[in-house]
C-alpha positions in Angstrom: 6.0 -2.5 8.2 2.8 -0.8 6.9 2.7 -0.4 3.1 0.7 2.6 1.9 -0.4 2.8 -1.8 -1.0 6.1 -3.6 -1.7 5.4 -7.2 -2.6 9.0 -7.9 0.3 10.6 -6.0 0.5 14.4 -6.1 2.5 17.5 -5.3 0.3 19.2 -2.7 0.4 23.0 -2.7 -1.3 24.8 0.2 -1.9 28.5 0.2 -2.7 30.3 3.4 -4.5 33.5 2.5 -6.1 36.0 5.0 -9.6 36.8 3.7 -9.7 35.4 0.2 -11.1 37.7 -2.5 -12.6 35.4 -5.1 -13.0 38.3 -7.5 -9.7 40.0 -7.1 -6.0 39.6 -6.4 -4.8 37.8 -3.3 -1.5 37.9 -1.5 -0.5 34.5 -0.2 0.8 34.7 3.4 2.3 31.2 3.5 3.0 28.4 1.0 3.5 24.7 1.7 4.7 22.3 -1.0 5.1 18.7 -0.3 4.5 15.2 -1.6 0.9 14.2 -1.2 -2.0 11.9 -2.0 -3.9 10.1 0.7 -1.5 7.2 1.1 1.5 9.6 1.5 -0.4 11.5 4.2 -1.2 8.3 6.0 2.5 7.3 5.9 3.6 10.7 7.3 1.3 10.3 10.3 2.4 6.7 10.9 6.1 7.7 10.7 5.5 10.5 13.2 4.1 7.9 15.5 7.2 5.8 15.2 5.8 3.1 12.9 7.9 1.7 10.1 6.3 2.5 6.7 6.9 2.1 3.0 5.3 4.4 0.4 4.5 3.1 -3.0 2.4 4.2 -5.9 2.8 5.7 -9.4 5.0 8.7 -10.1 5.9 10.3 -13.4 7.3 13.4 -15.1 8.7 16.5 -13.4 6.0 16.5 -10.8 6.6 12.9 -10.0 10.3 13.6 -9.5 9.4 16.5 -7.1 7.1 14.0 -5.2 10.0 11.5 -4.8 12.4 14.2 -3.9 10.2 15.4 -1.1 9.6 11.9 0.2 13.4 11.5 0.5 13.7 14.9 2.2 11.1 13.9 4.7 12.8 10.6 5.4 9.9 8.5 4.2 11.1 5.2 2.7 9.5 4.9 -0.8 9.5 2.7 -3.8 7.4 4.6 -6.4 6.8 2.8 -9.7 7.6 5.0 -12.7 5.1 6.0 -15.4 5.5 8.2 -18.5 2.9 10.8 -17.9 3.3 13.7 -15.4 1.9 13.2 -11.9 -0.7 15.7 -10.7 -0.7 18.8 -8.5 -3.3 19.6 -5.9 -4.1 23.1 -4.6 -5.5 23.9 -1.2 -6.6 27.5 -0.5 -7.1 28.1 3.2 -8.8 31.4 4.1 -7.3 32.0 7.5 -9.4 35.1 8.4 -12.9 34.5 6.9 -15.2 37.2 8.3 -18.2 34.9 8.5 -17.2 31.7 10.2 -13.5 31.4 10.8 -11.1 29.4 8.6 -12.5 28.2 5.3 -10.7 25.8 3.0 -11.1 25.0 -0.7 -9.4 22.0 -2.4 -8.6 21.8 -6.2 -7.7 18.3 -7.4 -6.3 17.7 -10.9 -7.5 14.4 -12.4 -4.0 12.8 -12.6 -2.0 11.2 -15.4 -3.0 8.6 -17.9 -1.7 5.2 -16.9 -1.1 2.4 -19.5 -1.9 -1.2 -19.0 1.8 -2.2 -19.0 2.5 0.4 -16.3 -0.3 -0.9 -14.1 0.8 -4.5 -14.6 4.4 -3.4 -13.6 3.0 -1.8 -10.5 0.9 -4.9 -9.5 4.0 -7.1 -9.8 6.1 -4.7 -7.6 3.2 -4.5 -5.1 3.0 -8.3 -4.7 6.7 -8.4 -3.9 6.3 -5.7 -1.3 3.6 -7.6 0.5 6.1 -10.1 1.6 7.4 -7.7 4.3 4.2 -5.9 5.1 2.1 -6.3 8.2 -0.8 -4.2 6.8 -1.5 -2.3 3.6 -3.4 1.0 3.1 -5.0 1.5 -0.3 -6.4 5.1 -0.5 -7.3 8.0 -2.7 -8.5 8.5 -6.2 -7.4 6.5 -9.2 -5.6 8.1 -12.1 -7.0 7.8 -15.6 -6.6 4.3 -17.2 -6.7 2.5 -13.9 -9.9 0.3 -13.6 -12.4 1.0 -10.8 -11.9 -2.4 -9.3 -8.2 -2.0 -8.8 -8.4 -1.5 -5.0 -10.5 -4.6 -4.7 -7.9 -6.5 -6.7 -5.0 -5.2 -4.6 -6.9 -6.0 -1.4 -7.5 -9.5 -2.5 -3.9 -10.0 -3.3 -3.0 -8.8 0.2 -5.6 -11.0 1.8 -4.2 -14.1 -0.1 -0.9 -13.4 1.6 -2.4 -12.9 5.1 -1.9 -9.1 5.0 -4.9 -7.0 6.2 -5.9 -4.1 3.9 -7.7 -0.9 4.6 -9.4 0.8 1.6 -10.2 4.5 1.7 -11.9 5.4 -1.6 -14.9 7.2 -3.2 -17.2 6.4 -6.1 -16.8 3.3 -8.1 -13.6 2.2 -6.4 -15.5 2.3 -3.1 -18.4 0.3 -4.5 -16.0 -2.4 -5.8 -13.8 -2.4 -2.6 -15.7 -5.0 -0.5 -15.2 -7.6 -3.3 -11.5 -7.8 -2.3 -12.5 -8.7 1.3 -10.4 -5.9 3.0 -10.1 -5.8 6.7 -11.6 -2.3 6.8 -13.4 -0.1 4.4 -13.2 3.6 5.5 -15.6 6.0 3.7 -16.8 9.3 5.1 -20.5 9.9 5.4 -20.8 11.6 2.1 -18.9 8.9 0.2 -21.0 6.2 1.8 -24.2 8.0 0.8 -23.0 8.1 -2.8 -22.1 4.4 -2.7 -25.2 3.2 -0.9 -27.8 6.0 -1.4 -30.7 4.3 0.5 -30.9 4.0 4.2 -29.1 5.3 7.3 -25.4 5.6 7.8 -25.4 2.4 9.8 -27.5 0.6 7.1 -25.1 1.7 4.4 -22.1 0.6 6.4 -23.7 -2.8 7.0 -24.4 -3.1 3.3 -20.7 -2.8 2.5 -19.9 -5.3 5.1 -22.5 -7.7 3.7 -20.7 -7.4 0.4 -17.4 -8.7 1.8 -15.6 -6.1 3.9 -14.7 -7.4 7.4 -15.5 -4.1 8.9 -16.7 -0.6 7.8 -15.6 2.5 9.6 -17.5 5.7 8.6 -16.0 9.1 9.5 -18.5 11.8 10.3 -16.5 14.9 11.0 -17.1 16.4 14.4 -19.9 13.8 15.0 -17.1 11.2 15.3 -17.1 7.7 13.9 -19.4 4.8 13.3 -18.0 1.3 13.0 -19.8 -1.9 11.9 -17.7 -4.9 12.8 -18.0 -8.6 13.5 -18.3 -7.7 17.1 -21.2 -5.3 16.5 -21.8 -1.6 15.9 -19.8 1.0 17.8 -19.8 4.8 17.8 -17.0 7.1 18.7 -18.4 10.5 20.0 -16.2 13.6 20.0 -16.2 15.8 23.1 -16.0 19.0 21.2 -15.4 20.3 17.6 -11.8 21.2 16.6 -11.6 24.2 14.3 -9.1 24.3 11.4 -8.3 22.7 8.1 -10.1 19.4 7.6 -8.0 18.4 4.6 -6.1 15.2 5.6 -8.1 14.5 8.7 -9.4 11.3 7.1 -5.9 10.2 6.3 -4.8 10.7 10.0 -7.8 8.7 11.0 -6.8 5.9 8.6 -3.3 5.9 10.1 -4.9 5.2 13.5 -6.8 2.3 12.1 -3.7 0.9 10.4 -1.8 1.2 13.6 -4.5 -0.9 15.4 -4.1 -3.6 12.8 -0.3 -4.1 13.5 -0.5 -3.4 17.2 -3.4 -5.6 18.1 -5.9 -3.7 20.3 -9.6 -3.7 20.9 -12.0 -1.9 18.6 -12.6 0.6 21.4 -9.0 1.5 21.6 -8.5 1.5 17.9 -11.5 3.8 17.3 -10.5 6.2 20.1 -7.0 6.6 18.6 -8.2 7.0 15.1 -10.8 9.6 16.0 -8.3 11.5 18.1 -5.8 11.6 15.3 -8.4 12.8 12.9 -9.3 15.7 15.2 -5.7 16.5 15.8 -5.1 16.7 12.0 -7.8 19.4 11.7 -5.8 21.5 14.0 -2.7 21.3 11.7 -2.6 23.5 8.6 -1.1 20.9 6.3 -2.4 17.4 5.4 -0.2 14.7 6.8 0.5 16.5 10.1 -1.3 16.5 13.4 -1.3 18.5 16.5 0.1 16.4 19.3 -1.4 18.6 22.0 -4.9 18.3 20.6 -4.4 14.6 20.3 -3.4 14.3 23.9 -6.3 16.5 25.0 -9.1 14.9 23.1 -8.0 11.2 23.2 -9.2 10.4 26.8 -12.4 12.3 26.3 -13.8 10.4 23.3 -16.7 8.1 24.3 -17.0 4.7 22.6 -20.3 2.9 22.9 
């Protein structure tokens, strides 16, 4: 079982709008509403690949109830820990007929609820109990208000103490703290890495995070592919072509591929190829947490690892 942690769970709302008029009234062509947050998206992809998952995190208020209801409707096993404040909503506006350069996407993220010390302690106790049955854990996304920036490092350390490998996908201060928990993989994108380690190249930044305690660092670089700094050396996954579409959720699909590689032991070459292909296939899907199986099948064998 892979445990995915989403402390800042959300109700994701996606609007598909042909040619957005930012100064006028827009008619929405299609609306998608579903439980979201990075860990939830990772779990959706893993479940679609046939992997057993368990979704946990914090959920509160009417929005939290809507999140839990959608998880049940999707058949995703979950054990969300209740909080008093209302969970957040995120909004994606996807311009499906941009006259300039094809599909354009804007993401609006609410900050999330205020979490009390008691609520966080309750979550940590529940999380430790869940680790007993976990083969790997994914810690991803933003942190709600009141949750300390070193929380992912702490949760990764608790997993490591029980022999459970952890992946951390975070930004800002949570990313800077993450290596202290000695996670199996830290997965920033290039922009997140540059904010965490502002000096040097992408490879030097990834190596810096590894030197601070992460076992491996995998950097996603969009259509340029992946860079991985591991105990076996530095590897690059190069994409054969650029997939057009909605990039929201591509990183989550990529993380799902890495998590799968942790529980189904494979070489770094195979793990990176699967992760990169899933990320590209997610771009071809309009909604985060989904991926296009045809694109995955097409691009997977063409990805070069060196």
